[in-house]
C-alpha positions in Angstrom: 0.0 0.0 0.0 1.8 3.3 1.2 5.0 1.6 2.3 8.4 1.6 0.9 10.2 -1.6 1.7 13.7 -3.3 1.1 11.9 -5.7 -1.2 11.5 -2.9 -3.9 14.0 -1.7 -6.4 15.0 2.0 -6.0 16.2 4.2 -9.0 17.7 7.6 -8.6 17.1 10.0 -11.6 20.5 11.3 -12.8 19.5 15.0 -13.0 18.0 17.5 -10.6 14.3 18.0 -11.2 12.1 21.0 -11.1 9.9 20.2 -8.2 6.8 21.8 -9.7 6.7 18.5 -11.7 3.8 16.2 -10.7 2.9 12.5 -11.3 2.6 13.2 -15.0 5.8 15.0 -15.4 7.7 12.6 -13.3 6.1 9.7 -15.2 7.4 11.1 -18.5 11.0 11.3 -17.1 10.9 7.7 -16.0 9.7 6.6 -19.3 11.7 8.8 -21.7 15.0 9.7 -19.9 15.3 6.5 -17.8 14.0 4.1 -20.2 12.1 2.2 -17.4 8.5 1.2 -16.9 6.8 3.7 -14.5 4.1 0.9 -13.8 6.7 -1.7 -12.8 6.1 -1.1 -9.0 9.8 0.2 -8.7 10.5 3.3 -6.8 11.8 6.4 -8.6 13.6 9.1 -6.7 14.0 12.7 -7.8 15.9 15.6 -6.0 15.6 19.3 -6.3 18.7 21.3 -7.5 19.0 22.6 -3.9 19.0 19.1 -2.6 16.5 20.1 0.0 13.5 18.5 -1.5 12.8 14.9 -2.7 9.9 13.4 -4.7 9.4 9.6 -4.9 7.0 8.1 -7.5 5.8 4.5 -7.3 3.1 2.6 -9.0 0.6 0.8 -6.6 -1.8 -1.8 -7.7 -4.2 0.7 -9.3 -2.5 4.0 -9.4 0.5 6.2 -8.6 1.7 7.2 -5.3 3.7 10.4 -5.0 5.8 11.0 -1.7 7.3 14.3 -1.2 9.7 15.5 1.6 11.1 19.0 2.0 13.8 19.5 4.6 13.4 22.5 6.9 17.1 22.7 7.3 20.1 20.9 5.6 20.4 19.0 2.3 20.1 15.5 1.3 23.4 13.7 0.1 23.0 12.7 -3.4 25.3 10.0 -4.8 27.5 11.3 -7.7 25.7 11.3 -11.0 26.9 9.4 -14.0 26.0 11.5 -17.0 26.1 8.7 -19.4 23.1 6.8 -17.9 19.5 7.9 -17.2 19.2 6.0 -13.9 21.2 4.9 -10.9 20.0 1.9 -8.9 20.1 2.5 -5.1 20.3 -0.2 -2.6 17.6 0.0 0.2 20.4 0.7 2.6 21.7 3.6 0.6 18.1 5.0 0.2 17.4 4.7 3.8 20.6 6.4 4.9 20.1 9.2 2.4 16.4 9.8 3.8 17.9 9.8 7.4 20.6 12.3 6.7 23.5 9.9 7.1 26.6 10.7 5.1 27.2 7.9 2.6 30.9 8.8 2.3 31.6 8.2 6.0 29.0 5.4 6.7 30.8 2.0 7.1 29.1 -1.3 7.4 30.5 -3.4 10.4 31.5 -6.9 9.8 28.8 -9.5 10.4 28.6 -13.2 10.2 26.7 -14.6 7.4 25.8 -18.2 7.0 26.7 -19.6 3.5 24.4 -22.2 2.2 
């Protein structure tokens, strides 16, 4: 429903976006610039030029959901854009850290045991 989970794929749009764009404008960016299907159920993330606002577009079972967040202070850390591609796939961890204001450059994952099957 209205949840963003680690089971979804997250794509970051490679250019800053005019935040006056709504669902239709963002849909067009996903389809034309990113060459991805807007109705796939994947999550598409768009940042403003000042990096103080984010819009997130996702297709639910019967329509689009548009999330928007504006920071009252500070900015989002945005991974470096690669101009040769239209989209950058984010891991759930990176997406979560960006939304929480954690610096991706200084964040380190601590070693954990993993059972190999």
